[in-house]
C-alpha positions as CSV (number, residue, x, y, z in Angstrom):
1,M,1.7,-36.7,32.4
2,E,-0.3,-33.5,33.1
3,T,1.8,-30.5,32.3
4,R,2.4,-28.2,35.2
5,I,1.0,-24.8,34.2
6,I,0.5,-21.6,36.3
7,E,-0.8,-18.2,35.3
8,C,0.5,-14.9,36.5
9,V,-1.5,-11.6,36.4
10,P,0.8,-8.8,37.5
11,N,-0.6,-5.2,37.6
12,F,1.9,-2.5,36.7
13,S,1.4,1.1,37.6
14,E,1.6,2.5,34.1
15,G,-1.3,2.5,31.7
16,R,-0.5,5.4,29.4
17,D,3.1,5.1,28.1
18,K,3.0,2.3,25.5
19,T,6.8,2.3,25.3
20,V,7.1,1.5,29.0
21,I,4.4,-1.1,28.8
22,K,6.1,-2.8,25.8
23,S,9.5,-2.8,27.6
24,I,8.0,-4.6,30.6
25,T,6.2,-7.2,28.5
26,D,9.3,-7.8,26.4
27,A,11.2,-8.6,29.6
28,I,8.5,-11.1,30.5
29,E,8.5,-12.7,27.1
30,S,12.3,-13.0,27.2
31,V,11.9,-16.1,29.3
32,K,11.6,-19.3,27.1
33,G,8.3,-21.1,27.4
34,I,6.2,-18.1,28.4
35,S,3.0,-17.4,26.5
36,L,1.8,-13.8,26.8
37,L,-2.0,-14.0,26.7
38,D,-3.2,-10.5,27.3
39,V,-2.0,-6.9,27.9
40,D,-4.8,-4.6,29.1
41,P,-3.8,-1.0,29.7
42,G,-6.1,1.6,31.4
43,E,-5.6,5.3,30.8
44,A,-7.8,6.5,33.7
45,T,-6.4,4.0,36.1
46,N,-2.9,4.5,34.8
47,R,-2.5,0.7,35.3
48,T,-1.8,-2.3,33.0
49,V,-2.9,-5.8,33.7
50,V,-0.7,-8.4,32.0
51,T,-1.6,-12.1,31.8
52,F,0.9,-14.8,30.9
53,V,1.2,-18.6,31.5
54,G,3.8,-21.3,31.4
55,E,5.5,-23.9,33.5
56,P,6.1,-22.8,37.1
57,E,9.8,-22.1,37.0
58,A,9.5,-20.1,33.8
59,V,6.6,-18.1,35.1
60,V,8.4,-17.2,38.3
61,E,11.4,-16.1,36.4
62,A,9.3,-14.0,33.9
63,A,7.5,-12.4,36.8
64,F,10.8,-11.4,38.4
65,R,12.0,-9.9,35.2
66,G,8.8,-8.0,34.7
67,V,9.0,-6.6,38.3
68,R,12.7,-5.6,37.7
69,R,11.9,-3.8,34.5
70,A,8.9,-2.0,36.0
71,A,11.1,-0.8,38.9
72,E,13.6,0.6,36.4
73,L,11.1,2.5,34.4
74,I,8.3,3.6,36.7
75,D,8.8,6.3,39.4
76,M,6.0,6.1,41.9
77,R,6.7,9.6,43.1
78,N,5.1,10.8,39.8
79,H,2.3,8.3,39.6
80,H,-1.4,9.2,39.6
81,G,-4.4,7.1,38.7
82,A,-7.9,6.2,39.6
83,H,-7.0,2.7,40.9
84,P,-5.6,1.9,44.3
85,R,-1.8,1.2,44.1
86,M,1.2,0.8,46.2
87,G,4.1,0.2,43.8
88,A,5.5,0.1,40.3
89,T,4.4,-3.6,40.3
90,D,1.4,-3.2,42.5
91,V,0.3,-6.8,42.7
92,C,1.6,-10.1,41.3
93,P,-0.5,-13.2,41.9
94,L,0.4,-16.8,40.8
95,I,-2.6,-19.0,39.9
96,P,-2.6,-22.8,39.5
97,I,-4.0,-23.9,36.1
98,S,-3.0,-27.6,35.9
99,G,-0.7,-30.1,37.5
100,I,0.1,-27.9,40.5
101,S,-1.7,-27.1,43.7
102,L,-2.6,-23.7,45.2
103,E,-0.3,-24.5,48.2
104,E,2.6,-25.1,45.8
105,C,1.9,-21.7,44.1
106,A,1.8,-20.1,47.6
107,E,5.3,-21.4,48.3
108,L,6.6,-20.2,44.9
109,S,5.1,-16.8,45.7
110,R,6.9,-16.5,49.0
111,K,10.2,-17.4,47.3
112,L,9.5,-14.9,44.6
113,A,8.7,-12.2,47.1
114,K,11.9,-12.8,49.0
115,R,13.9,-12.7,45.8
116,I,12.3,-9.4,44.8
117,A,13.2,-7.9,48.2
118,D,16.7,-9.3,48.3
119,E,17.8,-8.6,44.8
120,L,15.8,-5.6,43.8
121,E,15.4,-4.0,47.3
122,I,11.7,-3.6,46.7
123,P,9.6,-4.0,49.9
124,T,7.3,-6.9,49.4
125,Y,4.1,-8.1,51.1
126,C,2.6,-11.6,50.7
127,Y,-1.2,-11.9,50.3
128,E,-4.0,-14.4,49.7
129,A,-2.8,-18.1,50.0
130,A,0.8,-16.9,50.4
131,A,0.0,-14.7,53.4
132,F,1.9,-15.2,56.7
133,T,-1.0,-13.9,58.8
134,P,-4.7,-14.3,58.3
135,E,-5.2,-10.5,58.1
136,R,-2.9,-10.2,55.1
137,R,-4.9,-12.7,53.0
138,N,-6.9,-9.6,52.1
139,L,-5.1,-7.5,49.5
140,A,-6.8,-4.3,50.9
141,V,-5.1,-4.9,54.3
142,C,-1.6,-5.1,52.7
143,R,-2.3,-2.1,50.5
144,A,-4.0,0.1,53.2
145,G,-3.1,3.7,52.7
146,E,-1.6,2.9,49.3
147,Y,1.8,4.3,48.3
148,E,1.4,7.4,50.4
149,A,1.2,5.4,53.6
150,L,4.5,3.5,53.1
151,P,6.7,6.0,55.0
152,E,4.6,5.4,58.1
153,K,4.1,1.6,57.5
154,M,7.7,0.6,56.8
155,N,9.8,-0.4,59.8
156,H,6.6,-0.3,62.0
157,P,5.7,-3.5,63.8
158,G,2.7,-5.2,62.3
159,K,2.6,-2.8,59.3
160,G,5.9,-3.3,57.5
161,P,6.4,-5.6,54.5
162,D,7.1,-9.3,54.9
163,F,10.4,-9.0,53.0
164,G,12.6,-6.0,52.6
165,D,11.3,-4.1,55.7
166,R,13.4,-1.1,56.6
167,P,13.0,2.7,57.2
168,F,11.5,4.3,54.1
169,D,14.3,5.4,51.8
170,E,14.9,6.8,48.3
171,K,14.8,3.3,46.7
172,A,11.4,2.5,48.3
173,A,10.2,6.0,47.3
174,R,10.9,5.3,43.7
175,T,9.6,1.7,43.4
176,G,7.0,1.7,46.1
177,A,6.0,-1.8,47.5
178,T,4.9,-4.9,45.7
179,T,2.3,-7.5,46.9
180,V,3.0,-11.1,45.7
181,G,0.5,-13.9,46.4
182,A,-1.3,-17.0,45.2
183,R,-4.9,-17.4,44.5
184,D,-7.2,-19.7,42.7
185,F,-8.4,-19.0,39.2
186,L,-11.2,-16.5,38.9
187,I,-14.0,-17.2,36.4
188,A,-16.2,-14.4,35.1
189,V,-19.4,-15.8,33.8
190,N,-22.8,-14.5,32.8
191,F,-26.0,-16.7,33.0
192,N,-28.5,-15.8,30.4
193,L,-32.2,-15.5,31.5
194,N,-35.4,-15.7,29.5
195,T,-36.4,-12.2,30.8
196,T,-35.6,-8.6,30.2
197,S,-36.1,-7.7,33.9
198,T,-33.0,-6.5,35.7
199,R,-34.8,-6.5,39.0
200,R,-35.6,-10.2,38.7
201,A,-32.0,-11.0,37.6
202,N,-30.8,-9.1,40.6
203,A,-33.1,-11.1,42.9
204,I,-31.5,-14.3,41.6
205,A,-28.0,-12.9,42.0
206,F,-28.8,-12.0,45.6
207,D,-30.3,-15.5,46.2
208,V,-27.0,-17.2,45.2
209,R,-24.1,-14.9,45.8
210,E,-22.1,-15.4,49.0
211,K,-22.8,-11.9,50.4
212,G,-26.5,-12.5,49.9
213,R,-29.0,-9.7,50.5
214,P,-30.0,-7.3,53.4
215,V,-32.4,-8.6,56.0
216,R,-35.4,-6.2,56.0
217,E,-38.1,-5.4,58.5
218,G,-41.0,-7.8,58.4
219,G,-39.3,-9.8,55.7
220,K,-40.8,-7.4,53.2
221,P,-38.9,-6.5,50.0
222,N,-39.4,-2.8,50.6
223,G,-38.8,-3.0,54.3
224,K,-36.1,-1.0,56.0
225,P,-32.7,-2.9,56.2
226,L,-32.0,-4.2,59.7
227,K,-28.8,-3.2,61.5
228,D,-26.7,-5.0,64.1
229,E,-25.5,-3.4,67.4
230,N,-22.6,-1.9,65.5
231,G,-24.7,-0.3,62.9
232,N,-23.8,-2.7,60.1
233,T,-26.5,-4.0,57.8
234,I,-27.5,-7.6,58.6
235,M,-27.1,-9.8,55.6
236,Q,-28.9,-13.1,54.7
237,P,-26.1,-15.1,53.0
238,G,-26.6,-16.6,49.6
239,T,-26.1,-20.3,48.7
240,L,-22.8,-20.1,46.8
241,K,-19.5,-19.6,48.6
242,A,-16.7,-17.7,46.9
243,T,-19.1,-15.9,44.5
244,K,-20.0,-12.3,43.7
245,A,-23.0,-11.5,41.5
246,I,-25.3,-8.8,40.2
247,G,-28.2,-8.7,37.7
248,W,-28.1,-6.5,34.6
249,F,-29.7,-6.1,31.1
250,I,-27.6,-6.4,28.0
251,D,-28.8,-4.3,25.1
252,E,-26.7,-6.3,22.6
253,Y,-28.5,-9.5,23.4
254,G,-31.9,-8.1,24.5
255,I,-31.8,-10.2,27.7
256,A,-31.1,-9.9,31.4
257,Q,-28.2,-11.9,32.9
258,V,-26.9,-12.9,36.3
259,S,-23.3,-11.7,36.1
260,M,-21.0,-13.6,38.4
261,N,-17.4,-13.8,39.5
262,I,-16.4,-17.2,40.9
263,T,-13.3,-16.4,43.0
264,D,-12.5,-19.9,44.1
265,I,-13.4,-22.7,41.6
266,S,-12.4,-25.4,44.0
267,T,-15.0,-24.2,46.4
268,T,-17.7,-23.5,43.8
269,P,-17.0,-25.1,40.4
270,L,-18.7,-23.6,37.4
271,H,-21.2,-26.5,37.0
272,V,-22.3,-26.1,40.6
273,A,-22.9,-22.4,40.1
274,F,-24.8,-23.1,36.9
275,D,-27.2,-25.6,38.6
276,E,-27.8,-23.3,41.5
277,V,-28.6,-20.3,39.4
278,C,-31.0,-22.6,37.4
279,R,-32.7,-23.6,40.6
280,A,-33.0,-20.0,41.9
281,A,-34.3,-18.9,38.5
282,G,-36.8,-21.7,38.4
283,E,-38.2,-20.7,41.8
284,R,-38.9,-17.3,40.4
285,G,-40.6,-18.6,37.2
286,L,-37.5,-18.0,35.0
287,R,-35.1,-20.2,33.1
288,V,-31.4,-20.1,32.4
289,T,-31.1,-20.4,28.7
290,G,-27.4,-20.4,28.3
291,T,-24.0,-19.4,29.8
292,E,-21.4,-16.9,28.6
293,I,-17.8,-17.3,29.9
294,V,-15.9,-14.0,29.9
295,G,-12.2,-14.6,29.1
296,L,-10.3,-17.9,29.5
297,V,-10.8,-21.0,31.7
298,P,-8.6,-23.9,32.8
299,K,-9.4,-27.1,31.1
300,R,-10.3,-28.8,34.4
301,T,-13.3,-26.5,34.7
302,L,-14.9,-27.9,31.6
303,I,-13.8,-31.5,32.3
304,E,-15.3,-31.4,35.8
305,A,-18.5,-30.0,34.3
306,G,-18.7,-32.5,31.5
307,R,-18.2,-35.4,33.9
308,Y,-20.8,-34.0,36.3
309,F,-23.5,-33.9,33.6
310,L,-22.6,-37.3,32.3
311,H,-23.0,-38.7,35.8
312,K,-26.4,-37.1,36.1
313,Q,-27.4,-38.9,32.9
314,Q,-25.8,-42.2,34.2
315,R,-23.5,-42.2,31.2
316,S,-19.9,-43.4,31.1
317,T,-17.2,-40.7,31.7
318,G,-14.5,-42.9,30.2
319,I,-14.7,-41.1,26.8
320,A,-12.4,-38.8,24.9
321,E,-11.6,-35.4,26.5
322,S,-13.1,-33.6,23.5
323,E,-16.4,-35.4,24.1
324,I,-16.5,-34.6,27.8
325,I,-15.9,-30.9,27.0
326,R,-18.6,-31.0,24.3
327,M,-21.0,-32.3,27.0
328,A,-20.1,-29.4,29.2
329,V,-20.7,-26.9,26.4
330,K,-24.1,-28.3,25.5
331,S,-25.2,-28.8,29.1
332,M,-24.6,-25.2,30.1
333,G,-25.4,-23.6,26.8
334,L,-22.0,-22.1,26.4
335,D,-22.6,-21.7,22.7
336,E,-26.0,-20.0,22.9
337,L,-24.9,-16.4,22.1
338,S,-21.9,-17.3,20.0
339,P,-19.9,-20.3,19.0
340,F,-17.8,-21.7,21.9
341,R,-14.4,-22.8,20.6
342,P,-12.4,-24.7,23.2
343,E,-9.1,-24.0,21.3
344,E,-9.7,-20.3,21.9
345,K,-11.1,-20.4,25.4
346,V,-9.2,-23.1,27.2
347,I,-5.8,-22.0,28.5
348,E,-4.1,-25.4,28.0
349,Y,-5.3,-25.5,24.3
350,L,-4.4,-21.9,23.7
351,I,-0.7,-22.5,24.6
352,A,-0.3,-25.9,23.1
353,P,2.5,-26.2,20.5
354,K,1.2,-25.6,16.9
355,G,2.8,-26.5,13.6
356,E,6.5,-27.4,14.0
357,G,7.5,-29.7,16.7
358,K,4.2,-31.6,16.7
359,K,4.3,-35.0,18.5
360,L,4.1,-38.5,16.9
361,T,0.7,-38.9,18.5
362,D,-0.6,-35.8,16.6
363,L,-0.1,-37.7,13.3
364,T,-2.8,-39.5,11.5
365,C,-2.7,-43.3,11.4
366,T,-1.4,-43.1,7.8
367,G,1.2,-40.4,8.8
368,F,2.4,-42.5,11.7
369,A,2.8,-45.6,9.6
370,E,4.6,-43.6,6.9
371,E,6.9,-41.9,9.4
372,T,7.8,-45.3,10.9
373,A,8.5,-46.7,7.4
374,S,10.8,-43.9,6.5
375,E,14.6,-44.2,6.6
376,S,14.7,-42.4,10.0
377,P,15.4,-44.8,12.9
378,A,12.8,-43.2,15.0
379,P,10.0,-43.9,15.7
380,G,11.0,-47.5,16.1
381,G,10.0,-50.6,18.0
382,G,9.7,-48.8,21.4
383,S,7.2,-46.3,20.1
384,I,5.3,-49.0,18.3
385,S,5.2,-51.1,21.4
386,A,3.8,-48.2,23.4
387,Y,1.2,-47.6,20.7
388,M,0.1,-51.2,20.7
389,G,-0.3,-50.9,24.5
390,A,-2.5,-47.7,23.9
391,L,-4.6,-49.7,21.5
392,A,-5.0,-52.5,24.0
393,A,-6.2,-49.9,26.6
394,A,-8.5,-48.3,24.0
395,L,-10.1,-51.7,23.2
396,G,-10.8,-52.4,26.9
397,T,-12.2,-48.9,27.3
398,M,-14.5,-49.4,24.3
399,V,-15.9,-52.6,25.7
400,A,-16.5,-50.9,29.0
401,N,-18.3,-48.0,27.4
402,L,-20.5,-50.3,25.2
403,S,-21.3,-52.3,28.4
404,S,-22.3,-49.2,30.4
405,H,-24.8,-48.2,27.7
406,K,-26.2,-51.7,27.1
407,A,-30.0,-52.0,27.3
408,G,-31.0,-53.7,30.5
409,W,-27.7,-53.0,32.2
410,D,-28.6,-49.6,33.5
411,D,-28.0,-50.4,37.1
412,R,-24.3,-51.3,36.2
413,W,-23.4,-48.1,34.4
414,K,-21.2,-46.8,37.2
415,E,-19.3,-50.1,37.3
416,F,-18.4,-49.9,33.7
417,S,-17.8,-46.1,33.7
418,D,-15.2,-46.6,36.4
419,Q,-13.5,-49.3,34.2
420,A,-13.6,-47.0,31.2
421,D,-12.0,-44.1,33.3
422,K,-9.2,-46.5,34.2
423,G,-8.8,-47.5,30.5
424,Q,-8.6,-43.8,29.4
425,E,-5.9,-43.1,32.0
426,L,-3.8,-46.1,30.8
427,M,-4.3,-45.1,27.2
428,Q,-3.1,-41.5,27.9
429,R,0.0,-42.9,29.8
430,L,0.9,-45.1,26.9
431,L,0.3,-42.4,24.2
432,H,2.7,-40.3,26.3
433,L,5.3,-43.1,26.1
434,V,4.9,-43.2,22.3
435,N,6.5,-39.8,22.2
436,E,8.9,-40.4,25.1
437,D,10.5,-43.4,23.5
438,T,11.4,-41.4,20.4
439,E,12.6,-38.6,22.7
440,A,14.8,-41.1,24.5
441,F,16.4,-42.2,21.3
442,N,17.0,-38.6,20.3
443,R,18.8,-38.0,23.7
444,I,21.2,-40.8,22.9
445,M,21.9,-39.3,19.5
446,D,22.5,-35.9,21.0
447,A,24.9,-37.4,23.5
448,F,27.0,-39.1,20.8
449,K,27.3,-35.7,19.0
450,M,29.0,-34.1,22.0
451,P,32.6,-32.9,21.4
452,K,35.4,-35.3,22.5
453,S,38.6,-33.4,21.9
454,T,39.8,-33.1,25.5
455,D,39.7,-35.4,28.5
456,E,37.1,-33.2,30.1
457,E,34.9,-33.3,27.0
458,K,35.4,-37.1,26.7
459,A,34.3,-37.5,30.3
460,A,31.3,-35.3,29.9
461,R,30.3,-37.1,26.7
462,A,30.6,-40.5,28.3
463,A,28.5,-39.4,31.3
464,A,25.8,-38.0,29.0
465,I,25.7,-41.2,26.9
466,E,25.3,-43.3,30.1
467,D,22.5,-41.1,31.4
468,A,20.7,-41.1,28.0
469,T,21.1,-44.8,27.7
470,L,19.7,-45.3,31.2
471,Y,16.7,-43.1,30.4
472,A,16.2,-45.0,27.1
473,T,16.1,-48.3,29.1
474,R,13.7,-47.0,31.7
475,I,11.2,-45.7,29.2
476,P,10.4,-49.1,27.6
477,L,10.2,-50.6,31.1
478,S,7.6,-48.0,31.9
479,T,5.8,-49.1,28.7
480,M,5.8,-52.7,29.9
481,E,4.4,-51.7,33.3
482,A,1.6,-49.6,31.8
483,A,0.7,-52.2,29.1
484,A,0.6,-54.9,31.7
485,E,-1.9,-52.8,33.7
486,T,-4.4,-53.2,30.8
487,F,-4.8,-56.9,31.5
488,P,-7.1,-56.6,34.6
489,L,-9.4,-54.3,32.5
490,L,-9.4,-56.7,29.5
491,E,-10.0,-59.7,31.7
492,S,-12.8,-58.0,33.5
493,M,-14.4,-57.0,30.2
494,A,-14.0,-60.6,28.8
495,R,-15.6,-61.9,32.0
496,T,-18.4,-59.5,32.7
497,G,-18.6,-57.1,29.8
498,N,-21.0,-57.0,26.8
499,P,-20.7,-60.5,25.3
500,A,-21.1,-59.1,21.8
501,S,-17.8,-57.3,22.2
502,V,-15.8,-60.2,23.8
503,S,-13.6,-60.6,20.7
504,D,-12.5,-56.9,21.1
505,A,-11.3,-57.8,24.6
506,G,-9.4,-60.7,23.1
507,V,-7.7,-58.5,20.5
508,G,-6.8,-56.1,23.3
509,A,-5.0,-58.9,25.2
510,L,-3.0,-59.8,22.0
511,A,-2.0,-56.2,21.6
512,A,-1.1,-55.8,25.2
513,R,1.1,-58.9,25.1
514,S,2.8,-57.6,22.0
515,A,3.4,-54.3,23.7
516,V,5.0,-55.9,26.7
517,L,7.2,-58.2,24.7
518,G,8.2,-55.6,22.2
519,A,9.1,-53.1,24.9
520,Q,11.1,-55.9,26.7
521,L,13.3,-56.2,23.6
522,N,14.1,-52.5,23.8
523,V,14.9,-52.8,27.5
524,R,17.3,-55.6,26.8
525,I,19.1,-53.9,23.8
526,N,19.5,-50.6,25.7
527,A,20.6,-52.2,29.0
528,A,23.3,-54.1,27.1
529,S,25.0,-50.7,26.5
530,L,25.0,-49.6,30.1
531,K,28.3,-49.3,32.0
532,N,26.5,-49.8,35.3
533,R,26.0,-53.6,35.0
534,E,24.2,-53.9,38.4
535,E,21.5,-51.4,37.3
536,A,21.3,-53.2,33.9
537,A,20.7,-56.5,35.6
538,R,18.0,-55.0,37.8
539,L,16.1,-53.5,34.9
540,T,16.3,-56.6,32.7
541,T,15.2,-58.8,35.6
542,R,12.2,-56.6,36.3
543,A,11.3,-56.7,32.6
544,A,11.4,-60.5,32.5
545,E,9.1,-60.7,35.5
546,I,6.5,-58.4,33.8
547,A,6.8,-60.4,30.6
548,A,6.1,-63.7,32.3
549,K,3.1,-62.4,34.2
550,S,1.7,-60.8,31.0
551,M,1.9,-64.1,29.1
552,E,-0.1,-65.7,31.9
553,A,-2.6,-62.8,31.9
554,E,-3.0,-63.0,28.1
555,A,-3.7,-66.8,28.3
556,R,-6.5,-66.1,30.9
557,V,-8.2,-63.5,28.8
558,L,-8.1,-65.6,25.7
559,E,-9.5,-68.6,27.5
560,L,-12.4,-66.5,28.7
561,V,-12.9,-65.2,25.2
562,N,-12.8,-68.6,23.6
563,D,-15.3,-69.9,26.2
564,V,-17.8,-67.2,25.3
565,L,-17.3,-67.8,21.5
566,S,-17.6,-71.5,21.9
567,A,-20.9,-71.1,23.9
568,D,-22.3,-69.2,20.9
């Protein structure tokens, strides 16, 4: 159910003409589903950095339109600026945010690069994770010599672009070359110190950053840096891979900070960097008092951090997402200098739909009940069944969390935390199905509204109705499967969980059975309308099997519950 989101941060070689910049961003925003997060022009660099996010297909299309518009408006023969550059669109990285891997982004980048070269005749290099050779992972290698070197590099073995290679011509002279790639998300973060000393902040930065510090004669701080046989300074690497860091003093706050860029959050997650800076600071008699995130972060960064600190406390991680993020905020002091508002700092929250079009699961309990009671046919029994399943999972999760924190059961916290994690996953699946069931009904209604004046229209309408009906049959079947998966959790909680909450496990079993049987009714009524009788029979048979097993599972849980209650 995790939405696939990627970020794109193209750099365009125009930072002064606001009309040109606006035309490029308008082209990007012309793609439905794109959220433009930032436009940062620089006059001295004559370069604009644009940040936008969305689902992969939309982002790739928006990137292509931005590159095309830049090629139409920017003539590299007239470009001058302080920043290295090679083309009208100088660099265009795709960055995984959620639901998609770096490798998948790399493949999308290569396809985008090829399309740019084929359709726009722009020479295109691939860098970072999308590179075809190890050397070209480094952007500086691809951009060596900048725009002025293109006549010599193009159509030259080993130097020409990956796509669109040819002798340098008038088209390439105008657009220059573009570099397309995929990289992990970069986090800019400052660690606040209880000192005003830049020198001590720098010492900590050198302790931890990947590059480290120069090795000096005699190991003395003021000793002469040692050189290798090639005359290069010998470095003692720091402890954190994929990080760059320096120390500085901030007048506004009156403190020194370790300022860090984490260039690969899969290699060094934020919470790992935080703990390591704390360790290095402690060895020098200092403390990290808080953390300042510059810009935005993916949700997974805070979720991973919150879960990490909960584990350190031997607390259950099977709690609400908002509470896990709150644990991350408090553990790393993200709110020390100013309030930390996840809805303004987390990419997924920033682009979440607001206002119109909100989902059923965004309603209050009262609102959901009132919407169900209205004259509208949706939400109906399918959504209600899914919600009962979500409540069953929630009850099992509650018992697991209570058990993990029960006095005298400290050695079992991980056992119950794992159970609570499973319950949270099931609850989220079933909440998703609450909305999907209503969406399935709406698809059927839309299909019935299709025109039917001609034979072609009738055929298209009939096919759409069949497809929508099949989808509307499979959704409640998915609800049955997910609700049935709550029984092992509920049975485990009734058997080994906190005895004081055994009745909650029992109520969960009753809710789970109702969810399964209610969803089965929806499978049967929708399957009855399918033209494909073989598929209809397959779906209803599967539903009957799940229902039978769920009835047996409910009986086992209730027997365990009644045994505990009778013993009392």
